[in-house]
C-alpha positions in Angstrom: -13.5 -11.1 5.3 -9.8 -12.2 5.1 -7.2 -10.9 2.6 -3.4 -11.1 2.2 -0.6 -10.6 -0.3 0.1 -14.3 -0.5 -2.1 -17.4 -0.1 0.0 -18.8 2.7 -0.5 -15.5 4.6 -4.2 -15.9 4.3 -4.0 -19.2 6.1 -1.7 -17.6 8.7 -4.3 -14.9 9.3 -7.1 -17.5 9.7 -4.9 -19.3 12.3 -4.3 -16.0 14.2 -8.1 -15.4 14.4 -8.7 -18.9 15.6 -6.1 -18.3 18.3 -7.9 -15.1 19.3 -11.3 -17.0 19.5 -9.7 -19.6 21.8 -8.8 -16.8 24.2 -11.9 -14.6 24.0 -15.7 -15.0 23.9 -15.9 -12.6 20.8 -18.9 -13.1 18.6 -18.6 -13.3 14.7 -20.1 -9.9 14.2 -17.5 -8.3 16.5 -14.7 -10.1 14.6 -16.1 -9.2 11.2 -16.5 -5.5 12.2 -12.9 -5.4 13.5 -11.5 -6.9 10.3 -13.5 -4.5 8.0 -12.3 -1.5 10.0 -8.7 -2.4 10.3 -7.7 -4.5 7.3 -6.9 -3.4 3.7 -8.2 -5.5 0.8 -5.3 -7.4 -0.7 -4.8 -9.8 -3.6 -5.8 -13.2 -2.0 -9.2 -13.1 -0.3 -11.6 -15.3 1.5 -15.0 -14.7 3.0 -16.5 -16.9 5.7 -20.3 -16.7 5.9 -21.5 -17.7 9.3 -24.3 -17.5 11.8 -22.4 -18.3 15.0 -19.0 -19.1 16.6 -19.1 -22.7 15.7 -19.5 -22.0 12.0 -16.9 -19.3 12.2 -14.4 -21.6 13.7 -15.1 -24.3 11.2 -14.8 -21.9 8.3 -11.5 -20.4 9.6 -10.1 -23.9 10.1 -10.9 -24.6 6.4 -9.0 -21.5 5.3 -6.1 -22.3 7.6 -5.8 -25.8 6.2 -6.5 -24.8 2.6 -9.5 -27.1 2.3 -12.9 -26.6 0.7 -15.9 -25.7 2.9 -19.4 -24.7 2.0 -19.2 -21.6 4.1 -16.0 -20.3 2.5 -15.6 -18.4 -0.8 -12.1 -17.6 -2.1 -10.8 -15.3 -4.9 -7.5 -13.9 -6.1 -7.0 -10.5 -7.8 -5.0 -10.1 -10.9 -1.3 -10.6 -10.6 -0.2 -7.8 -12.9 -0.1 -4.2 -12.1 -2.5 -1.6 -13.7 -1.5 1.6 -15.6 -3.1 4.8 -14.5 -3.0 8.2 -16.1 -3.1 10.9 -13.4 -4.2 14.5 -14.4 -3.3 17.3 -12.0 -5.5 20.2 -11.1 -5.0 23.9 -11.7 -1.9 25.6 -10.1 1.1 24.1 -11.8 0.7 25.7 -15.2 3.1 28.3 -16.7 3.3 30.1 -20.0 4.8 28.0 -22.8 4.5 24.8 -20.8 3.7 22.8 -23.9 6.0 24.7 -26.3 8.8 22.1 -26.5 6.4 19.2 -26.8 4.4 21.0 -29.5 7.5 21.6 -31.6 9.2 18.2 -31.1 6.4 15.7 -30.7 4.1 15.2 -33.7 1.5 13.3 -31.7 1.3 16.1 -29.2 1.0 18.7 -31.9 -1.7 16.9 -33.8 -3.8 16.4 -30.7 -3.3 20.0 -29.5 -4.2 21.4 -32.9 -7.3 19.2 -33.0 -8.5 20.3 -29.6 -7.5 23.9 -30.2 -9.7 24.0 -33.2 -12.8 22.8 -31.3 -12.3 25.2 -28.4 -12.6 28.5 -30.4 -15.5 26.9 -32.3 -17.3 27.0 -29.0 -16.7 30.7 -28.6 -13.6 30.4 -26.3 -10.2 32.0 -27.0 -7.5 29.7 -28.4 -5.3 28.2 -25.7 -2.3 27.8 -28.0 -0.7 31.2 -27.3 -0.4 30.5 -23.6 0.4 26.8 -24.1 3.1 27.1 -26.7 4.6 30.6 -26.3 5.4 32.8 -23.4 2.2 34.8 -23.6 0.5 35.4 -20.3 -3.2 34.2 -20.1 -5.8 36.9 -20.8 -8.4 35.1 -18.9 -9.3 31.9 -17.0 -10.7 30.6 -20.2 -7.3 30.4 -21.8 -5.6 29.1 -18.7 -8.0 26.3 -18.0 -8.4 25.2 -21.6 -4.6 25.2 -22.1 -4.1 22.9 -19.1 -6.8 20.6 -20.5 -5.2 20.5 -23.9 -1.7 19.9 -22.4 -3.0 17.0 -20.4 -4.9 15.3 -23.2 -2.1 15.9 -25.7 0.5 14.3 -23.3 -1.9 11.3 -23.0 -1.9 11.0 -26.8 1.9 10.9 -26.7 1.9 8.1 -24.2 -0.7 6.1 -26.2 1.5 6.5 -29.3 4.3 4.8 -27.4 2.0 1.9 -26.5 1.2 3.0 -23.0 -2.5 2.7 -22.6 -4.3 3.4 -19.3 -6.4 0.9 -17.4 -7.9 3.8 -15.5 -7.7 7.6 -15.5 -7.7 9.8 -12.4 -8.0 13.5 -12.1 -7.8 16.1 -9.4 -10.1 19.2 -9.7 -9.5 20.6 -13.2 -7.8 17.3 -14.1 -11.1 15.5 -13.7 -12.2 16.9 -17.0 -9.2 15.6 -18.8 -9.4 12.2 -17.1 -13.1 11.8 -18.1 -12.4 12.9 -21.6 -9.4 10.5 -22.1 -11.5 7.7 -20.6 -14.2 8.5 -23.2 -16.9 9.1 -20.7 -17.1 12.8 -21.6 -17.4 14.1 -25.1 -15.2 17.0 -26.3 -18.3 19.3 -26.5 -19.2 18.5 -23.0 -15.6 18.9 -21.8 -15.4 22.4 -23.3 -18.7 23.3 -21.7 -17.5 22.2 -18.3 -14.2 24.1 -18.8 -16.1 27.3 -19.7 -18.4 27.0 -16.7 -15.5 26.4 -14.4 -13.5 29.3 -15.8 -16.4 31.7 -15.3 -16.9 30.5 -11.7 -13.2 30.9 -10.8 -12.9 34.3 -12.5 -15.9 35.4 -10.4 -14.3 34.2 -7.2 -10.9 35.6 -7.8 -11.7 39.2 -8.8 -8.1 39.9 -9.9 -8.6 37.5 -12.8 -11.1 38.9 -15.4 -13.6 36.6 -17.0 -13.2 37.2 -20.7 -16.3 37.0 -22.8 -17.3 33.5 -23.6 -20.3 31.2 -24.3 -21.6 31.7 -20.8 
């Protein structure tokens, strides 16, 4: 496997490996293992499929010269960048963290209200007091659902501005929001996960009481 940021650099890489083969008796398996272990996958790529040194040399020469060869397959990744929405885990939240957005951004408020309606319907306390005011959380249920609502509502704001993610990434609690925004997790399932997670964390950290919920 060969890869580089630019097609010319792919040829240069092939020439460097040819020079290495001229100086050492290395077998193809050794060369391949070294490349896999030490090289990152970049935009321009080539794979040389060989059974011995002679075929490896022939394939590398074709890559170096930019010529076709039956043992060589080439590809190029997309030129443009991709947009990712990254959702953080628990720990950075604070009372009223969504208050300004809730008051000033209609898209945020509409999404937060929609989610906040579904959460109490599942037997959990509303996250809005912690999210939009300076109320301290009564339980892990409020804290975790508030962070979920905040993340998803902010994603709705970005979408309303025409910024649509190609992929979503979440850390810890943020995985729930990432999966929901990616539409791989339903709202009902997301709330179930949040409830189970809140109950587990409340049990671990005895100073944070687990308020009564669906679990």
